[in-house]
N, C-alpha and C positions, 0 to 999 in steps of 0.2 A: 901865926900859924892858927889860933882859935877860930879867926875867921875863915881862914880857908878850909876847916873842917865844919864848920856851920855851913858854908854856901856847899858844899858836897851834900851835906843832908839835907839841906832845904830844895836841893835841885831834884834828889831823890824822891822826897815827898810831894814837889811838884810833877814830877812825871808819874807819879801814882794816883793823883788827884784827876778829877776829871772836871772839865772845862765850865759845863753848865751842871746844875741837879739832874738826874738821870731818871725816869718814869717808865715803867712798864706799861702802866693805864695811861699813857700817855694823852689818847683818845677822849678821856673823861676829865683831862685836866689841860686843856688847849690852850686856856687862857697864861697859861707860865710862857708859853714859846710863841703864842702868836695875838696880838692886841686887837685885831679885827675880829676875834671870836667874842668880844664882849656884846654881850645882848642879842645872840643869836640864836639862843633858844626859847625865846619870846616871855620869859619870865624871871623873878628874881632866884638867882642859883648861890647856894652858898656852899663851899668844897672845905673837906679838911682830908691831908693825908697823911700817913708816917709810912717812913720806907727805911727798913734796916738790910743793909747791902753786907752781902760776904759774911756771915754769921760765924763767929769765932775766928775770925783773921783781925789780929790785933790792929787798931786804928782805921778801920773801915769805912765806909763813908755811910752815915745816918742823915736823914734829911725829913723835915717835915714841911708841909705846905698850907697855907688857908689862902682862901679867894672868895670875893664878892664880886658876883656883875650882873648887871641889870640892862634889861632896856631901859629908854625914856623916850618916850612919842615911836613914833613909826619907823624913825633911821635913825637913831642916836643910841649908840650901849657906853655902858661905863662901868669899869672894874678897879679892883684893887686886890693885890695879893702882896703874901708875903711868903717869903721861902728862906728855911732854915740849914743850911749845910754843913756838917761837922765830917772834916777829915783829917784823922791823925792828928799834929798840933793846933790845923787851921779851924776856924768856926767864921761861916757868913752868914750874915741876916743880907737879904734883897727886899726891900719895899719896893712894890712898882703902882704905877695909878696907870688904867688904860682907857683909850678913847677910843670908839669906832663910828664909824657913820655909812648907812649902808643906801644902794641903789637897786632897785628891782631891775631885773635882767629879763624877765619871763613874768609868766602870772606866778608861776612856782619857785622862782630861782631870784636869789638875792646875791650882790657882790658887795664885801664890805672891804673899808679901810680902815686901817687902824695904826694908831700911835702909842707909846708907851715909854712913859718916863720913870727913872729907876733909880736908887737910891743904895749904894752896897756898903756894908761896913763889914771889914776885915779884918779879924783876929787871930793874931797867930802867940799860942803860948811856949814860949822858947826852953822853960822846964821839962814839958814834956819830949825835946830834943835831947836832954840831960849835959847843958853845956859843962863845960869843966869850972868856969866862974860863973855863978849865977848872977851876979852883981856888974858882967860886965857891959858897959854901955852900949856895945854893938848890937844886945838880943833886947833894949829898950823901946824900939821904936815902932813897933808892930801893934800897939793895942788900939784897936777900933779907929783904924784908917778909912775915911770915907771917900768912896769916888761917885759921882753922879754918870748919868748913861741916859741913852735913848736910842730906841729901835722901832721898828714900825711892821706893816704886814698886811696881807689882803686873803680875803676868806671868800670863797666863792661856796652856795650851798643850795641845795634843793630839800625836799622832804625825804629823799634816799640818797644821794651825794653830797662830797663835800671835795674841795680840795683847796690847798691854802700854802701860802709862800711867805718866809718872815724870817728876821733879823733881830732880835732881843735886844742883841745891845750893839752898835755901832763902834762905839768908842773902844779901842785896844787898851787896858791899864795894864801898869805895873805893880805888881802886889809887893815886889823885894826887889831892889837893884842894888848892884855894887858899883859905885861910880856911874860908869858909862854900861853896864853891862847889867839889861836884865834877866832877871834869875828865874822868876816867874811873874809872866804875863799871861791877861785873860785874852784870848784871841775872839775874834768874829765868830759866832757862830751862823751858821743859815740851816733852816728849816724848811724842807719839802712836805705835805702830811694828802693822804688821798683815802678814802673809802667809799665805799658804796652798800647797799643794803637790799638785798633781794628776797621777796616774799618767795617761800618753799610751796606753800600751799594756798590754795582757792583763799581761805578763809584767813589767809594773814597770821595762823596762828605759830607758825613757824618761821623764823626770820635766819637770814645768814650774813655777816657782815667782814669782807674782808678789808684791810687796813693796812696802811703804809706810812712808814714816816724814815725820810732820809735827813742823814745830819752830816754835815760838812763842816770841817775845822783843818783852818790851815797850819801843815805840818803832821796832820792826823789822821788815817785811813779812814775812806768814808764810812759812816756808819746806817747802817740799815736795819730797821726794825721791822718785821710782818709779823700780822694778826690776822686770826681766822675765828670769830663769833658766833653761836647761835644762840638766838632768845626764841624762848616757849612763853607763849601765852602773855606777852609784853610785860613777865614777870621774873624768869629763871633765863639767865645768862652764862654759858660755858665756853669755854676755847682753849686754844693755846697761841705762841708766838715766840719767833725767835729773831734774837738778835743778830747778825750775820758776826760769825767768828768770836760769838760773845757766849751767847747761852741759849737754854730753849725755855720756857715758860707755861703755867699751867693758869688761867685764868677762871674766877667765878663770879656773878654777880647776883643780886636778888632785889625784886623793889618790892621793899616791905611794905609801906602804903605809896597811893598816889604821887606824895611828896618825898617822901624817903627811901633814898637808893645806897645799898653799902654793895661793898667789892673789895676781892681780896686777887692776887697771883704771889705764884712761888715761882723765882728763877732760879736754874742749875746751871753751873757754869761748864761750859766746852771747852775752853782753854785749861791749861796745867794748875789754874787757880782751884780747880775744885778738887785737887789734893789737900787743899788748906783752910776750906770753908765747909760750910753745910748747906749754903743757898741764899738766898736774897728772900726778904718778904716784905708785900705790902699793901696795907690796908687805906680804903678810903669811906668816908662818908659825904653824900651828897642831899642834902635838903632844898626843895624849891617850891618857892611860894605859886600856890596855883591861880591862874587870872581869872578873870572876871565871869569866866565859861566854868570854870570849875574841872577846868582840865590843862595841861601842859601841851603846847601848841608843835613842837618838835620832836621828832623820834630821841625815845633815850638813847640810842646808840650813840648819839654825840651832841 
């Protein structure tokens, strides 16, 4: 009976959980979902993000992300990233290494191919599920479960536009199974991203960038994120975003120096969850090492 109760409780946790960590400002954090992005900005980029989701709801997701990526020569990009994702009684750490190779498709465009190797460490704290017997051996085999994975992606970009398609993890893994029945399975996530930067005035002091992310997971509804951002004088960014049937967001960012950029996003649910939380907050910092010409070669929008 205790085992049955545990399975039912864990199923509810798995149903509540997200498959991959979710970010509103994905356009600045592309390396996590597409390895072909590595090195595409032309300089070494260091990125750190913290997200707290559904504030006020017990066991809500809390995510931290850190990454470094850099070009190596004219065609190769390398990157490493670490994502920590906490949801209810679960704690996941995902360490990834990325490799990309780019080929020019025109004088201003490149097509990059990337591969990702990752190591996931999954931990479940059964005491947070309040089992009747804390020493029950049924609950003792979830400590630091290790699973490797591999992913790939393609990324085409110019100074104004980008399109990408990726699968960060090709291998489906079972976090917990009861004999032959998978209770919590990490499924394959498919990502498509696109964006374009428009100059709204002749002096290029006002820029507008619509962007799109679609995410498909077997057995789940298609997730669509659409955003619209304005940049003023290459310094200040403000915008809005909408996650289909999930939330609306306000975004803002500021280029503190030529190397340092800070961004913030606030999400408000459009589902019944709005009655149980006060929204989601996301903040990030990006530091980039200037190239030998003392500037960054790619637009700061992506």
